[in-house]
C-alpha positions in Angstrom: -42.5 -47.4 38.3 -44.9 -45.0 39.6 -42.4 -43.5 41.6 -40.1 -42.9 38.2 -42.8 -42.0 36.1 -44.0 -39.2 38.5 -40.4 -37.8 38.9 -40.2 -37.4 34.9 -43.3 -35.7 34.9 -42.5 -33.1 37.6 -38.7 -32.5 36.3 -40.3 -30.3 33.7 -42.2 -28.2 36.0 -39.4 -27.6 38.6 -37.0 -26.8 35.6 -39.4 -24.5 34.0 -40.1 -22.7 37.5 -36.1 -22.1 37.7 -34.4 -18.2 37.0 -31.2 -17.5 35.8 -29.6 -14.4 37.1 -28.5 -11.8 34.5 -27.1 -8.7 36.7 -25.6 -7.2 33.7 -28.7 -4.6 32.6 -27.0 -4.5 28.7 -27.2 -8.6 28.7 -30.8 -8.7 30.1 -31.8 -6.2 27.4 -30.5 -8.0 24.8 -32.1 -11.4 25.8 -35.3 -9.3 26.1 -35.0 -8.1 22.4 -34.4 -11.6 21.5 -38.0 -12.7 23.0 -35.8 -14.6 25.5 -37.0 -12.3 28.7 -39.8 -9.9 29.2 -38.9 -7.8 32.1 -35.7 -6.1 33.2 -35.4 -8.0 36.6 -32.3 -9.0 36.8 -33.3 -12.5 36.0 -34.6 -14.9 33.1 -36.7 -17.7 33.4 -34.1 -21.1 33.0 -36.4 -22.7 30.7 -36.4 -19.7 28.1 -32.5 -20.1 27.4 -31.2 -23.6 28.0 -32.3 -24.8 24.6 -30.7 -21.8 23.0 -27.8 -23.0 20.3 -27.2 -19.6 18.9 -26.6 -16.2 20.0 -25.0 -12.8 19.2 -24.6 -10.1 21.5 -22.1 -8.2 19.7 -20.9 -4.3 20.6 -23.4 -3.9 23.3 -21.6 -2.5 26.1 -21.8 -5.8 28.4 -19.4 -6.3 31.3 -20.7 -9.2 32.9 -22.0 -12.6 31.3 -22.8 -14.2 34.7 -25.9 -16.4 33.6 -24.3 -17.8 30.7 -23.3 -21.1 32.5 -27.0 -21.7 32.1 -26.9 -21.3 28.3 -26.1 -25.4 28.4 -27.4 -25.7 24.4 -25.2 -23.1 23.1 -23.6 -24.0 20.2 -22.6 -20.7 18.5 -21.7 -17.7 20.6 -20.4 -14.1 19.6 -20.0 -11.7 22.2 -17.0 -9.7 20.8 -16.5 -5.7 21.3 -17.9 -6.0 24.5 -16.5 -5.0 27.9 -15.7 -8.5 29.3 -12.8 -8.9 31.6 -13.5 -12.6 32.2 -15.1 -15.9 30.6 -15.9 -19.1 31.8 -17.7 -21.3 29.5 -17.1 -24.6 32.0 -21.0 -25.9 31.7 -21.1 -24.8 27.9 -20.0 -27.9 27.2 -21.6 -28.3 23.3 -20.3 -25.1 22.6 -18.2 -25.4 18.6 -17.9 -22.0 17.5 -17.0 -18.9 20.0 -16.3 -15.2 18.9 -15.1 -12.9 22.0 -13.1 -10.3 20.2 -11.7 -7.0 21.3 -13.3 -7.5 24.8 -10.4 -6.2 27.5 -10.1 -10.5 28.5 -8.1 -10.9 30.7 -9.0 -14.8 31.5 -10.4 -16.8 29.4 -11.6 -20.3 30.3 -12.4 -23.0 27.8 -10.7 -26.0 29.5 -14.2 -27.9 29.1 -15.1 -27.5 25.9 -13.9 -30.2 23.7 -16.4 -29.8 21.1 -14.7 -26.4 20.4 -13.6 -26.3 16.9 -13.5 -22.4 16.1 -12.2 -19.8 18.7 -11.6 -16.1 17.7 -10.2 -14.2 21.1 -8.5 -11.4 18.9 -7.6 -8.4 20.4 -7.7 -8.7 24.5 -5.5 -8.6 27.2 -4.8 -12.3 27.7 -1.5 -13.3 29.0 -2.3 -17.2 28.6 -4.6 -19.4 27.4 -5.5 -23.5 28.2 -6.3 -25.3 24.9 -4.7 -28.7 26.0 -8.1 -30.4 25.9 -9.5 -28.5 22.6 -9.0 -31.4 20.1 -11.3 -30.9 17.8 -10.1 -27.3 17.3 -9.6 -26.3 13.7 -9.6 -22.4 13.9 -7.8 -20.2 16.2 -7.2 -16.4 16.2 -5.4 -15.3 19.5 -3.5 -12.0 17.9 -3.1 -9.1 19.3 -2.9 -10.2 23.1 -0.3 -10.6 25.8 0.5 -14.2 25.2 4.2 -15.3 25.4 3.4 -18.9 25.0 1.6 -21.2 23.3 0.8 -24.7 23.4 -0.6 -26.4 20.3 0.8 -30.3 20.7 -2.5 -31.7 21.5 -4.6 -29.9 18.6 -3.8 -32.0 15.5 -6.6 -30.6 13.3 -5.7 -27.1 13.3 -6.0 -25.4 10.0 -6.0 -21.9 10.5 -3.8 -20.0 13.3 -3.0 -16.9 13.8 -1.2 -15.6 16.3 0.3 -12.3 15.6 1.3 -9.4 17.7 2.1 -11.4 20.8 5.3 -11.1 22.5 5.9 -15.0 21.7 9.6 -15.2 23.0 9.7 -18.6 23.8 8.8 -19.6 20.4 5.9 -21.6 18.8 6.1 -25.2 17.8 3.6 -26.1 15.1 5.3 -29.8 14.4 2.3 -31.4 15.4 -0.3 -29.7 13.6 0.1 -31.3 10.1 -3.2 -29.8 9.0 -2.1 -26.3 9.2 -3.1 -24.2 5.5 -2.7 -21.1 6.9 -0.1 -19.7 9.4 0.2 -15.9 10.8 3.1 -15.4 13.3 3.9 -11.9 12.5 4.8 -8.8 14.8 6.4 -11.3 17.2 9.6 -11.3 18.2 10.4 -14.6 16.8 14.1 -15.3 16.1 13.3 -18.9 14.8 10.1 -20.5 13.5 10.4 -24.4 12.2 7.3 -25.0 9.3 9.1 -28.0 8.1 6.2 -30.5 9.3 3.6 -28.5 7.9 3.5 -29.8 4.3 0.0 -28.6 3.5 0.5 -24.8 4.3 -0.4 -22.4 1.7 -0.2 -19.3 3.6 2.6 -18.0 6.1 2.5 -14.6 7.4 6.0 -14.2 9.6 7.0 -10.7 8.8 7.7 -8.2 11.9 9.6 -10.6 13.6 13.8 -11.8 13.9 14.1 -14.2 11.3 17.6 -14.5 10.0 17.0 -17.9 8.5 13.7 -19.2 7.0 13.5 -22.8 5.8 10.3 -23.8 3.5 11.9 -26.2 1.1 9.3 -28.8 2.3 5.9 -26.3 1.6 5.5 -27.5 -1.8 1.8 -26.2 -1.6 3.0 -22.5 -0.2 1.2 -20.1 -2.6 1.3 -16.6 -0.3 4.6 -15.6 1.9 4.9 -12.2 3.6 8.6 -12.6 6.1 9.4 -8.9 5.5 10.9 -6.9 7.9 13.0 -9.3 9.2 16.9 -10.2 9.2 16.9 -12.5 6.3 20.0 -12.9 4.3 19.0 -15.5 2.3 15.8 -17.1 0.9 15.3 -20.7 -0.9 12.2 -20.6 -3.2 13.3 -23.4 -5.4 10.7 -25.7 -4.0 7.9 -23.3 -4.2 6.3 -24.1 -7.4 3.0 -22.7 -6.3 4.2 -19.3 -4.7 2.1 -16.6 -5.9 2.5 -14.1 -3.8 6.0 -13.1 -1.8 6.8 -10.0 -0.2 10.2 -10.4 1.3 10.9 -6.3 1.4 13.1 -4.9 4.2 15.6 -7.5 5.0 19.2 -8.3 3.7 18.7 -9.9 0.9 21.5 -9.9 -1.9 20.2 -12.3 -4.1 16.6 -13.3 -4.8 16.1 -16.5 -7.4 12.7 -16.6 -8.5 12.8 -18.2 -11.9 11.1 -21.7 -10.2 8.1 -19.5 -9.2 6.3 -19.1 -12.4 2.8 -18.7 -11.4 4.1 -15.8 -9.3 1.6 -12.3 -9.4 2.6 -10.0 -6.9 6.1 -9.4 -5.9 7.4 -7.4 -3.0 11.1 -7.3 -2.7 11.9 -3.5 -1.8 14.4 -2.0 1.1 17.2 -5.1 0.3 20.7 -5.0 -1.0 19.7 -6.5 -4.3 21.8 -5.2 -7.1 20.0 -7.7 -10.0 16.7 -8.8 -10.2 15.5 -11.3 -12.8 11.8 -11.5 -13.5 11.9 -13.1 -16.8 10.2 -16.0 -15.9 7.5 -14.5 -14.0 4.8 -13.7 -16.9 1.9 -13.4 -14.7 3.5 -10.8 -12.4 0.8 -7.8 -12.0 2.4 -6.2 -9.2 6.3 -5.2 -8.5 7.9 -3.5 -6.0 11.8 -3.1 -5.9 12.2 0.0 -4.5 15.2 0.8 -2.3 17.7 -1.4 -3.7 20.9 -1.2 -5.6 19.4 -1.8 -8.9 20.8 -0.5 -12.0 18.8 -1.9 -14.4 15.9 -4.3 -14.9 14.1 -6.0 -17.8 10.2 -6.1 -17.4 10.0 -7.0 -21.3 8.7 -10.4 -20.7 6.2 -8.9 -17.8 3.3 -7.8 -20.0 0.7 -8.2 -17.5 2.5 -5.8 -15.1 -0.2 -2.8 -13.8 1.8 -1.7 -10.5 5.5 -0.9 -10.8 7.5 0.5 -8.2 11.5 0.6 -8.6 12.1 4.3 -6.9 15.3 4.9 -4.9 17.7 2.7 -7.0 20.6 4.2 -9.1 18.9 2.6 -12.2 19.2 5.3 -15.2 17.1 3.6 -17.7 13.8 1.3 -18.0 11.8 0.3 -21.0 8.1 -0.4 -20.9 7.2 -0.4 -24.7 5.7 -4.0 -23.8 4.0 -3.2 -20.1 0.9 -2.0 -22.3 -1.5 -3.0 -19.0 0.6 -0.7 -16.7 -1.3 1.9 -14.8 1.0 2.4 -11.6 4.8 3.7 -12.1 7.0 5.2 -9.1 10.4 6.0 -10.0 11.4 8.6 -7.8 14.5 9.2 -6.4 16.2 7.5 -9.4 19.2 8.1 -12.1 16.8 8.2 -15.1 17.1 10.8 -18.1 14.3 10.0 -19.8 11.1 8.4 -20.0 9.4 6.7 -22.7 5.4 6.2 -21.9 3.4 6.9 -25.4 3.1 3.2 -25.4 1.6 2.8 -22.0 -2.2 4.5 -22.6 -3.6 2.7 -19.5 -1.1 4.7 -17.2 -3.2 6.3 -14.3 -0.4 7.2 -11.5 2.8 8.2 -12.6 5.4 9.8 -9.6 8.9 10.2 -10.8 10.3 13.0 -8.4 13.8 13.5 -7.7 15.3 12.3 -11.0 17.0 13.6 -13.9 14.3 14.1 -16.6 14.6 16.6 -18.9 11.4 16.3 -21.1 8.2 14.3 -20.0 5.9 13.8 -22.7 2.8 12.4 -21.8 0.2 13.7 -24.2 -0.8 10.4 -25.4 -1.9 8.9 -21.7 -5.2 10.0 -21.4 -5.9 7.8 -18.3 -3.4 9.9 -16.0 -5.0 11.3 -12.9 -2.1 11.5 -10.7 1.3 13.0 -11.4 4.4 14.0 -9.8 7.5 15.1 -11.2 9.3 17.3 -9.0 12.8 18.1 -8.5 14.2 17.1 -11.8 15.4 18.9 -14.5 12.8 19.7 -16.9 12.3 21.8 -19.5 9.6 20.4 -21.2 5.9 19.0 -19.8 3.7 18.3 -22.0 -0.1 16.9 -20.2 -2.1 17.8 -22.8 -3.9 14.6 -23.5 -7.2 14.9 -23.1 -7.8 14.0 -19.1 -6.6 17.0 -17.6 -10.0 17.7 -15.9 -9.8 14.3 -13.9 -6.4 15.0 -12.7 -6.2 14.7 -8.7 -2.5 14.7 -7.9 -0.3 17.4 -10.1 3.0 18.5 -8.4 5.4 19.6 -10.6 7.9 22.3 -8.4 11.5 22.8 -8.5 12.0 22.0 -12.0 13.9 25.8 -12.2 14.2 25.5 -16.6 10.4 24.7 -16.8 8.5 28.2 -17.9 5.3 26.7 -19.7 3.4 23.1 -19.2 1.5 22.3 -22.1 -2.4 21.1 -20.7 -5.7 20.6 -22.0 -6.9 24.0 -20.6 -4.9 27.0 -19.7 -7.4 28.6 -17.6 -8.6 25.5 -15.7 -5.1 24.5 -15.0 -4.1 28.4 -14.3 -6.7 28.1 -11.5 -6.4 24.6 -10.1 -2.7 24.0 -10.7 -1.9 26.5 -8.1 2.1 27.6 -7.2 2.9 26.0 -3.8 2.8 27.1 -0.5 6.4 27.8 1.1 6.8 24.8 3.6 8.0 21.5 2.1 6.4 19.5 4.7 3.1 21.2 3.5 3.9 21.1 0.0 4.3 17.4 -0.5 1.0 17.2 1.2 -0.5 19.4 -1.3 -2.5 17.4 -4.3 -1.5 20.7 -6.5 1.6 22.1 -6.5 3.9 23.9 -9.3 6.7 26.6 -9.5 5.8 30.5 -9.1 7.4 30.8 -13.1 5.0 28.4 -14.4 2.7 29.7 -17.1 0.1 27.1 -18.7 -0.5 26.6 -22.4 -2.0 25.0 -25.0 0.8 25.4 -27.0 4.0 26.0 -25.4 7.0 27.4 -27.5 9.5 25.2 -25.9 12.0 22.8 -27.7 8.9 19.9 -27.0 6.6 21.5 -29.0 9.1 22.8 -31.9 7.1 26.0 -32.0 11.2 27.3 -31.8 13.3 25.4 -33.3 16.0 23.6 -31.1 19.5 24.9 -32.0 21.7 23.2 -34.2 25.1 24.7 -33.2 25.2 28.0 -30.8 26.9 30.7 -30.9 29.9 31.0 -29.1 28.9 32.4 -25.5 26.4 35.1 -26.2 24.3 36.9 -23.7 21.9 39.2 -23.3 22.1 42.4 -20.6 20.4 43.6 -18.5 18.4 40.6 -17.7 15.7 41.3 -16.4 15.1 44.3 -17.6 12.5 46.8 -18.6 13.3 48.7 -21.1 15.9 47.7 -23.6 18.0 44.3 -24.0 21.4 44.2 -25.8 22.5 41.2 -27.1 26.5 40.5 -26.8 28.0 37.8 -28.6 31.7 36.9 -28.7 32.6 37.1 -32.1 31.4 40.4 -32.6 29.1 39.4 -35.6 27.6 42.6 -37.4 24.2 41.4 -38.0 22.1 38.9 -36.2 18.5 37.6 -36.7 16.4 38.2 -33.6 12.9 36.2 -32.5 11.8 36.8 -29.1 8.4 34.7 -28.4 6.2 34.5 -25.4 5.3 31.3 -23.6 2.2 30.4 -25.0 4.5 30.8 -28.9 3.4 33.7 -30.1 6.1 35.3 -32.3 6.1 39.4 -31.0 8.9 40.9 -32.1 11.2 39.8 -35.3 14.3 42.4 -36.4 18.0 42.3 -36.8 19.4 44.7 -34.6 21.3 43.7 -31.6 19.5 46.4 -29.1 15.8 45.7 -28.3 13.3 48.1 -27.2 10.9 46.3 -24.6 9.0 49.0 -23.0 6.0 48.0 -25.0 5.8 44.5 -23.8 3.8 43.1 -20.7 6.2 41.8 -17.7 6.9 38.0 -17.9 9.2 35.4 -19.4 10.1 35.3 -22.9 12.1 33.0 -25.1 14.6 34.7 -27.6 15.8 33.0 -30.4 19.1 34.2 -32.1 20.6 33.1 -35.7 23.5 34.2 -37.7 25.0 31.4 -40.5 22.7 28.5 -39.7 23.6 28.9 -36.1 21.1 29.4 -33.6 20.2 29.8 -29.6 17.5 30.1 -27.2 18.0 32.7 -24.7 15.3 33.4 -21.4 14.4 37.2 -21.1 12.8 38.1 -18.3 10.8 41.2 -18.6 9.7 43.2 -15.3 
């Protein structure tokens, strides 16, 4: 009995006299900073670290974690963002939470860590990892590595798995993981995935793979599905009543039935082959991207909560946004739209309608507008006089050859900041402000939109002006040789600068610029652009 008591008394003295080698100077400096060591001598008193249960040594340029084996009480360790190529936690049997993200790891030994619940080894160089003994694991992030396979058969409690961006060409087996709620297997080379046993699954990311089929009929609890950039030709969502977010763009879908997904508030189905899209059952929809499809029509009148709508690159010719009062972002470039009525969309902030068939664009009611791109149209009227021009961060209206005047809040301000484009088209698209060089800005334009010059009810037959451009005189010619014709010449600010009844007008005294000539005879009217040099 005396001998046993003596051993118990001696053991703590012996243990406290031991030292643990710490060859990495940055690792030791971290221990000194944590008051676990005092002198940078390549070692630490073992008794100072053996009872430590938590350690954070993040981004400290540590290359070697030798000495970690004596942190035997360690429960939590985060050694992320260092330069560690190998980690061995064989002696750290109590470790339950391990983070070793972005460390250049090629080897990670956790085979003895049967207490491990949380493991994050994201963004390393691992080609394999043995998890067969980690039965308690609930969270695993091994994304952005070089894993060609991963064995999860013994991890029955797993609820979160991110194995994205690994070359998992041999597939992934999650049939023995019934507790799984979150799965991200994106960016692999998967051509098949079986989630039929994962009834509790709420989040599924499987984009950027080679999937031609995806069966989610048993996943009643699914709330988010991102299966974009695959080869899916069909997607059955009829049993996914709880689905709230769906992203299935860049597939081969020619039909998408979302009538049972009444909770859906975000839908991205761009770059498919859809010729029809019914969103009448999705009254909660806030976000809709159906760009790059074959849609000729789209009814969003039931989607009164819609905030974001992208339908660019569709052959759609009309769109009614009267009921979408909350709309803030609208993208409809490269469509067949010939008109846009946005007077009800008072919350509109961003409008991109380039390369369509628009002739008139009235944004005078949109006093929250801060971004407008309407280039490559046939605009002859553009009104952005809405009281918010000082807050415009993007304004591009170039390549509208019939647009000579833009109605704005402050013509001087717009003339100084909304400048003509530079020559290279690539550079133009990167600019925040780009307009045609012929454009003038005015608080009141003399074009058809403002009704400063009456719109012709019927044209005089084949009338024209020559020379045009001109510098001294212009002559008006009409096919019916009218002896008398009423003429009115306006500048682009809407000011009447000449009125008469002659076919020849002396323009010597008028400044160079673009003018609008109105011709009238027997209730016939016509507008002709005149350029004075």
